[in-house]
SEMAR-39110 format. One record per residue (C-alpha): residue in three letters; x, z, y. Coordinates in pm, whole numbers, padded with zeros to 5 digits, always signed. Example, Ala and Ser with C-alpha at 12.3 -4.5 7.8 and 13.67 -1.06 7.14 Angstrom:
ALA+01230+00780-00450;SER+01367+00714-00106;
This chain:
GLN-00694+01881+02376;ASN-00370+01929+02187;SER-00362+01773+01841;LEU-00125+01596+01603;GLN-00307+01271+01669;ARG-00249+01307+02044;ALA+00118+01390+01987;TYR+00161+01067+01789;THR-00039+00838+02017;GLU-00019+00970+02375;ALA+00102+00679+02589;ASP-00006+00441+02861;LEU-00058+00182+02585;THR-00080+00251+02211;LEU-00062-00040+01967;TYR-00158+00026+01606;ALA+00020-00181+01340;ASP-00268-00128+01095;PRO-00604-00280+01004;ALA-00879-00133+01221;GLY-01129-00075+00939;PRO-00996+00257+00806;TYR-00994+00409+01156;PRO-01355+00399+01282;ASP-01296+00684+01528;VAL-01043+00480+01728;ALA-01225+00261+01976;PRO-01011-00026+02109;SER-00975-00006+02486;GLY-00737-00093+02763;ARG-00508+00187+02637;GLU-00546+00144+02261;MET-00542-00173+02052;PHE-00510-00271+01685;LEU-00255-00542+01618;GLY-00352-00570+01251;PRO-00142-00490+00944;ILE+00229-00565+00980;ALA+00380-00610+00634;TRP+00754-00678+00646;GLU+00947-00763+00329;PRO+01304-00866+00244;ASP+01378-01228+00167;VAL+01452-01208-00205;ALA+01429-01459-00487;LEU+01173-01426-00763;PRO+01313-01267-01080;ASP+01361-01469-01398;TRP+01065-01298-01561;TRP+00815-01384-01285;ASP+00659-01671-01482;LYS+00686-01494-01817;LEU+00444-01206-01771;PRO+00211-01156-02069;ALA-00161-01200-02033;GLY-00358-00910-01894;PRO-00423-00725-01569;VAL-00112-00671-01356;ALA-00008-00368-01149;TYR+00264-00375-00886;LEU+00461-00050-00861;SER+00714+00036-00593;MET+00794+00381-00458;GLY+01001+00223-00181;SER+01292+00391-00009;SER+01129+00730+00052;GLY+00881+00782-00231;GLU+00938+01004-00532;ALA+01164+00774-00733;LYS+01177+01008-01033;ALA+00801+00959-01075;THR+00839+00584-01132;ARG+00865+00605-01511;MET+00566+00838-01542;ILE+00356+00608-01325;ALA+00466+00298-01516;GLU+00379+00460-01848;ALA+00036+00564-01720;LEU-00035+00211-01597;ALA+00074+00065-01931;ALA-00143+00315-02117;GLU-00441+00189-01915;GLY-00370-00169-02018;PHE-00171-00299-01722;VAL+00132-00524-01725;VAL+00362-00343-01480;MET+00588-00514-01225;THR+00829-00261-01076;ALA+01052-00277-00768;THR+01297+00015-00777;ALA+01463-00034-00434;GLY+01786+00043-00618;ARG+01671+00401-00679;GLY+01656+00523-01037;GLU+01626+00341-01363;ALA+01404+00040-01418;ALA+01072+00124-01581;GLY+00988-00148-01829;PRO+01105-00505-01881;PHE+00950-00650-01565;ALA+01158-00473-01303;ALA+01395-00562-01021;ASP+01567-00380-00739;TYR+01350-00572-00492;LEU+01052-00807-00515;PRO+00874-01017-00252;GLY+00603-00763-00185;SER+00332-00994-00054;ALA+00359-01222-00358;ALA+00369-00922-00593;CYS+00058-00770-00433;ALA-00126-01102-00450;ARG-00047-01131-00820;ALA-00152-00775-00905;GLN-00496-00623-00948;ILE-00384-00285-00814;VAL-00081-00168-00616;VAL+00089+00171-00658;GLY+00334+00303-00399;ASP+00436+00599-00188;GLY+00129+00574+00034;GLY+00318+00475+00350;SER+00179+00208+00580;PRO+00439-00064+00495;SER+00334-00078+00129;THR-00037-00019+00188;ASN-00045-00289+00456;GLN+00099-00536+00205;ALA-00163-00437-00052;LEU-00458-00447+00188;ALA-00344-00776+00344;ALA-00367-00917-00009;GLY-00705-00753-00067;ARG-00575-00517-00336;PRO-00673-00150-00377;VAL-00384+00092-00361;LEU-00287+00420-00525;GLY-00065+00624-00294;VAL+00158+00889-00457;CYS+00243+01079-00139;SER+00519+01321-00049;ASN+00577+01279+00329;LEU+00335+01363+00611;ASP+00296+01005+00733;GLN+00205+00897+00379;PHE-00067+01161+00351;LEU-00211+01068+00691;ASN-00211+00698+00608;MET-00366+00738+00264;GLN-00625+00982+00395;ALA-00765+00697+00604;VAL-00735+00436+00327;GLN-00907+00665+00077;ALA-01187+00755+00319;HIS-01245+00382+00370;GLY-01282+00334-00005;ALA-00984+00098-00044;GLY-00757+00331-00238;LEU-00684+00675-00377;MET-00424+00940-00299;LEU-00230+01176-00526;ARG+00028+01441-00439;SER+00371+01368-00583;ASP+00439+01739-00638;ALA+00129+01777-00856;LEU+00160+01456-01055;SER+00075+01439-01423;PRO-00001+01161-01671;GLU-00361+01280-01691;ARG-00416+01270-01312;LEU-00250+00932-01290;ARG-00461+00779-01565;ALA-00781+00921-01416;ALA-00697+00771-01075;ILE-00603+00435-01229;ARG-00935+00423-01416;ARG-01121+00498-01093;LEU-00938+00220-00911;ARG-01067-00028-01168;ASP-01415+00033-01026;GLY-01502-00287-00842;SER-01598-00100-00525;PHE-01232-00036-00440;ALA-01139-00404-00478;ALA-01444-00498-00269;ARG-01342-00270+00016;ALA-00982-00390+00006;GLY-01104-00751-00007;ALA-01322-00694+00298;LEU-01017-00569+00490;LYS-00827-00883+00389;GLU-01107-01103+00518;ALA-01139-00905+00842;ASN-00769-00953+00916;ALA-00730-01310+00790;GLY-00577-01538+01051;LEU-00461-01258+01281;ASP-00151-01346+01482;VAL+00023-01013+01538;GLY+00282-01166+01773;ALA+00014-01324+01990;ALA-00182-00998+01997;MET+00125-00809+02111;ASP+00201-01069+02380;GLU-00155-01035+02505;ALA-00136-00655+02508;LEU+00194-00651+02698;GLY+00118-00944+02925;
């Protein structure tokens, strides 16, 4: 049967660099295997403001290299309006939104410090969030981002919005929903399920 899924995964061996939980229809076999979430990040120093954040819930915002950079300010303002202290990584794209911003941040540490993570919905940023047990809001514009967030949302670990239909009202509604403890619980369960995974060892085993 021809399908987009088959086009992306047809091979003698397919290795998925994702947590298995959001993909219940994929049964691991001799031809398909989950390695677990791979969350790469640049080696960057912590910014001067890292230890000076005010009290309150924290959100980590980064639209990465391919997300809708011009939406960053709108998203930051919506998060602030909902009571979050916002840490922003701009990836050198667009103006900084708020006082706690940098071109790049160590993503794993930023996710661990935040209560929610907002990004472009692609697997690199969502893997960082879910590896830290944090629910994620994906503001999607590219096909891979929609496909990834469709699975994360169906699993109950995040929510998805279209970047071309973004508004302060839709953002604030999604942010309020993410504060429901069920999203953090589902993201936390994914963290526990993948704790201690050795992706390199899993790949060696698969290719051995």
